C-alpha positions in Angstrom: -41.3 -5.2 -33.2 -42.7 -8.8 -32.6 -43.9 -9.4 -29.2 -41.7 -12.0 -27.2 -43.1 -15.0 -26.5 -44.8 -15.9 -23.3 -42.3 -18.0 -22.3 -39.3 -15.5 -22.6 -41.2 -12.1 -21.4 -40.2 -10.8 -18.1 -42.7 -7.7 -18.4 -46.4 -7.6 -17.2 -48.7 -4.9 -16.8 -51.8 -4.8 -15.4 -53.9 -7.9 -13.9 -52.9 -6.4 -10.3 -55.8 -8.7 -8.7 -55.5 -11.8 -11.1 -51.7 -11.7 -9.8 -52.6 -11.2 -5.8 -55.3 -13.9 -5.9 -51.9 -16.2 -7.2 -49.8 -15.0 -4.8 -52.2 -15.5 -1.9 -52.6 -18.9 -3.0 -49.1 -19.7 -3.0 -48.6 -18.1 0.2 -51.5 -19.7 2.4 -50.8 -23.2 1.7 -54.2 -23.8 0.0 -52.8 -23.9 -3.8 -55.4 -25.5 -6.1 -54.4 -28.2 -8.4 -56.3 -26.8 -11.6 -56.5 -22.8 -12.9 -58.1 -21.8 -15.5 -57.3 -18.4 -17.0 -59.5 -16.8 -19.8 -59.5 -13.8 -21.6 -59.0 -12.0 -25.1 -56.2 -12.8 -27.3 -53.0 -11.1 -26.2 -54.2 -10.0 -23.0 -51.6 -11.4 -21.3 -53.1 -15.1 -19.8 -50.0 -17.4 -20.9 -47.7 -14.6 -20.1 -49.2 -14.8 -16.7 -48.9 -18.5 -16.8 -45.4 -19.0 -17.2 -44.9 -16.1 -14.6 -46.8 -18.3 -12.0 -45.2 -21.5 -13.2 -41.7 -20.1 -12.6 -42.7 -19.0 -9.4 -43.8 -22.9 -8.3 -40.7 -24.1 -9.8 -38.1 -21.7 -8.2 -40.2 -21.9 -4.5 -43.6 -20.7 -3.6 -41.9 -17.6 -1.7 -41.5 -14.1 -3.3 -43.1 -12.4 -6.0 -43.9 -13.1 -9.4 -41.8 -11.3 -10.9 -38.9 -13.1 -11.6 -35.2 -11.4 -13.1 -34.3 -12.7 -17.1 -31.0 -13.6 -15.4 -32.9 -16.1 -12.7 -31.8 -19.6 -13.9 -35.5 -21.0 -13.5 -36.4 -18.2 -15.8 -33.6 -19.2 -18.7 -34.6 -22.9 -18.0 -38.2 -22.3 -18.7 -37.2 -19.9 -21.6 -35.1 -22.3 -23.6 -37.9 -25.0 -22.7 -35.3 -27.1 -21.0 -36.9 -27.6 -17.6 -37.8 -30.7 -16.4 -40.8 -29.9 -14.5 -42.5 -28.2 -16.9 -44.6 -29.2 -19.7 -46.2 -27.2 -22.0 -48.9 -28.2 -24.4 -50.0 -25.9 -27.2 -50.9 -26.3 -31.4 -47.9 -27.5 -33.4 -46.8 -26.4 -36.9 -48.3 -27.8 -39.7 -45.1 -28.0 -42.1 -47.3 -29.4 -45.2 -49.8 -26.5 -44.9 -47.5 -24.0 -43.6 -49.1 -22.8 -40.9 -50.4 -23.6 -37.5 -52.4 -27.1 -37.0 -55.9 -25.7 -35.8 -56.4 -28.1 -32.9 -53.8 -29.5 -30.4 -52.3 -32.7 -30.9 -54.2 -35.7 -29.3 -50.9 -37.4 -28.3 -50.1 -34.2 -26.2 -52.8 -33.8 -24.2 -52.5 -37.8 -23.9 -49.2 -36.9 -22.3 -50.4 -34.8 -19.5 -51.4 -37.6 -17.1 -48.2 -39.3 -17.1 -45.9 -36.3 -16.7 -47.7 -35.2 -13.8 -47.6 -38.3 -11.8 -43.8 -38.2 -12.3 -42.0 -37.5 -8.9 -40.8 -33.7 -9.4 -37.2 -33.9 -10.3 -36.0 -31.2 -8.3 -38.3 -31.7 -5.0 -41.1 -29.4 -5.9 -43.9 -29.1 -8.4 -44.5 -30.8 -11.7 -46.4 -28.0 -13.8 -48.3 -28.4 -17.2 -49.6 -25.2 -19.0 -52.3 -25.9 -21.9 -51.9 -22.9 -24.3 -54.9 -22.3 -26.3 -56.8 -25.3 -24.0 -60.3 -24.2 -26.2 -58.2 -26.4 -28.8 -58.1 -29.7 -27.5 -60.9 -31.8 -29.0 -63.6 -34.2 -27.1 -61.6 -37.0 -27.1 -58.4 -35.7 -25.6 -60.5 -33.1 -23.4 -61.1 -36.6 -21.5 -57.2 -37.0 -20.7 -57.9 -33.7 -18.9 -60.7 -34.6 -17.2 -59.0 -37.5 -16.0 -56.4 -35.0 -14.1 -58.7 -32.9 -12.7 -60.6 -35.7 -11.4 -57.7 -37.5 -9.7 -55.2 -34.9 -8.9 -51.6 -36.1 -8.0 -49.9 -34.3 -5.5 -47.3 -31.4 -6.1 -49.1 -30.9 -9.4 -50.7 -28.1 -11.2 -51.9 -27.8 -14.2 -52.7 -24.0 -15.8 -55.4 -23.9 -18.6 -54.7 -21.1 -20.6 -58.2 -20.1 -22.8 -59.5 -17.4 -25.3 -62.8 -19.3 -25.4 -64.1 -20.9 -22.3 -67.3 -21.8 -23.5 -65.6 -24.7 -26.1 -63.9 -26.2 -22.6 -66.2 -28.8 -21.1 -68.5 -27.7 -18.4 -66.7 -30.9 -16.3 -63.5 -29.1 -16.9 -64.2 -25.6 -16.2 -66.0 -26.4 -13.0 -62.9 -28.3 -11.5 -60.6 -25.4 -12.1 -60.0 -22.0 -10.1 -60.8 -19.1 -12.5 -59.1 -16.2 -13.3 -60.6 -14.0 -16.0 -58.2 -11.5 -17.5 -59.8 -8.4 -18.7 -58.8 -5.8 -21.2 -56.0 -3.4 -20.0 -56.9 0.5 -18.9 -55.3 3.2 -22.0 -52.8 4.5 -19.3 -51.7 0.6 -19.3 -51.7 0.4 -22.7 -49.8 3.2 -23.6 -47.0 1.9 -20.9 -46.7 -1.1 -22.8 -46.6 0.4 -26.3 -43.9 3.2 -24.9 -42.0 0.2 -23.7 -42.2 -1.9 -26.9 -42.1 0.7 -29.6 -40.2 3.7 -28.5 -40.3 5.4 -31.8 -44.2 5.3 -32.5 -45.9 8.8 -32.0 -48.2 9.3 -29.3 -51.1 9.6 -31.8 -49.9 6.0 -33.4 -50.0 4.5 -30.1 -53.6 5.6 -29.3 -54.8 4.3 -32.8 -52.9 1.2 -32.1 -54.5 1.0 -28.4 -58.0 1.8 -29.6 -58.0 -0.8 -32.6 -56.5 -3.4 -30.0 -59.3 -3.1 -27.9 -57.4 -3.3 -24.2 -54.8 -6.4 -25.8 -51.2 -5.4 -25.9 -50.7 -8.4 -27.8 -52.6 -7.8 -30.4 -51.4 -3.9 -30.8 -48.0 -5.5 -31.4 -49.8 -7.7 -33.7 -51.3 -4.9 -35.6 -48.0 -3.1 -35.7 -46.4 -5.8 -37.4 -48.7 -6.4 -39.8 -49.2 -3.0 -40.5 -52.5 -2.1 -38.7 -52.6 1.8 -39.0 -52.7 1.2 -43.2 -55.0 -2.1 -42.6 -57.8 0.3 -40.5 -57.6 2.9 -42.9 -58.9 0.5 -45.6 -61.7 -0.7 -43.6 -62.7 3.0 -42.3 -62.7 3.5 -46.6 -65.3 0.2 -46.6 -67.5 1.5 -44.1 -67.3 4.9 -45.4 -68.4 3.6 -48.5 -70.9 0.7 -47.0 -73.1 -0.8 -49.9 -71.5 1.8 -52.2 -68.3 0.1 -52.1 -67.1 -0.1 -56.1 -66.4 -3.7 -57.1 -63.3 -2.2 -58.8 -61.8 -0.9 -55.3 -62.8 -4.3 -53.9 -60.6 -6.3 -56.2 -57.5 -3.8 -55.6 -58.0 -4.5 -51.8 -58.1 -7.9 -52.6 -54.8 -7.8 -54.5 -53.5 -6.2 -51.3 -54.6 -8.9 -49.1 -53.0 -12.5 -50.4 -51.0 -13.0 -47.4 -52.4 -14.8 -44.2 -51.5 -11.7 -41.4 -53.0 -8.9 -43.4 -56.0 -11.0 -44.2 -56.9 -12.0 -40.9 -56.4 -8.6 -39.6 -58.3 -6.6 -42.5 -61.3 -9.2 -42.0 -61.1 -9.2 -38.4 -61.1 -5.2 -38.0 -64.2 -5.5 -40.6 -66.1 -7.3 -38.5 -65.5 -5.3 -35.5 -65.8 -2.3 -37.4 -69.1 -3.1 -38.6 -70.7 -4.8 -35.2 -69.3 -1.5 -33.2 -71.2 0.4 -35.8 -74.5 -1.8 -35.1 -73.9 -1.7 -31.4 -73.2 2.3 -30.9 -76.4 2.9 -33.2 -78.5 0.4 -30.8 -77.1 2.5 -27.6 -77.7 5.8 -29.6 -74.1 6.8 -29.4 -73.4 6.3 -32.7 -71.0 8.8 -34.8 -72.0 9.8 -38.2 -70.2 7.5 -40.2 -71.3 4.9 -38.0 -75.1 6.2 -38.5 -74.8 6.5 -42.3 -73.9 2.6 -42.2 -76.2 1.4 -40.3 -78.9 3.1 -41.8 -78.4 2.2 -45.5 -79.9 -1.0 -44.7 -80.8 -2.4 -41.0 -79.2 -3.0 -37.9 -80.7 -6.7 -38.4 -79.0 -6.8 -41.7 -75.6 -5.4 -41.0 -75.5 -7.7 -37.7 -76.1 -10.5 -40.0 -73.5 -9.1 -42.5 -70.8 -9.1 -39.6 -71.6 -12.5 -38.7 -71.2 -13.5 -42.3 -67.8 -11.8 -42.5 -66.6 -13.5 -39.5 -67.7 -17.0 -40.7 -65.8 -16.4 -44.4 -62.6 -15.5 -42.5 -63.0 -18.9 -40.1 -63.5 -20.9 -43.1 -61.2 -19.1 -45.5 -58.3 -20.2 -43.1 -59.6 -23.3 -42.1 -60.0 -25.0 -45.5 -56.7 -22.8 -47.0 -59.3 -21.1 -49.4 -57.9 -18.3 -52.1 -57.7 -14.9 -49.9 -58.2 -12.7 -52.7 -61.4 -14.2 -53.5 -62.7 -14.2 -49.6 -61.9 -10.4 -49.8 -64.1 -9.8 -52.8 -66.8 -12.3 -51.4 -67.0 -10.2 -48.1 -67.0 -6.7 -49.7 -69.7 -7.9 -51.9 -71.4 -8.9 -48.7 -71.5 -5.3 -48.0 -73.0 -4.7 -51.4 -75.8 -7.4 -51.0 -79.4 -5.7 -50.7 
């Protein structure tokens, strides 16, 4: 099951402290003009942003939870509410993938939108989903709004990498940091979204996703358990992985989603082995991997694999060759 888009998602699990903070600000009459919601990919940042926006647009009284039959919910889900602007990366028809940055014209449209009188007499709201993907030039448009906020306007920045935002932007926002969901909360999400999935498979998905429900659902869609088994095979073989097997795996990872998932799991598996080894909590397989070279070697290998995956997607390189190159890094002396 594919996770519903955040603007269409009526379900929200966990993050009670963050919701309480937003509700307190709404009810106390001291609503900050800019909010920065951070956390890992798929942890619920954008879903929370749209819950907050719907409540603002419907009136400040009441909980953030709203029935999907509510008129405001339906209009936000359809992208037709006159007082809500969503800014995010767009689809690149030429390269058949999402653009790497948010279009500058979209960001420059934020100040004039927020300075308009609310069409329905309430608030004007802008959600920037993926604020880390705003380039330096476009960031000045955001900064101008933050420095001179218009009345009855709220800017919500959703960000997975806050360090990539200008410090002057971060300092002018009220910050809500969302943490990974607990095991029980993850199981609740997966039971509701994937009712046919057995408990052991739910637990395996939750472990791979590291507390991110969106990531867990994406892994289920992308064949995550199968890819995780491939990663375990690679880590168990370590430097002894055969080149013939590397080519077999590369042939299975030509598509974008499996490639990204595999490389992400491989990077995470190596990094986890190094971390566990340094803490003295490594299991037998992790110890064998790290001791076959050195913790420093494997830390550098994990970083090189992450960089290779990033460059492959950024430059639209051949994924088969990139997979073989990534696995060859494990063999390097």
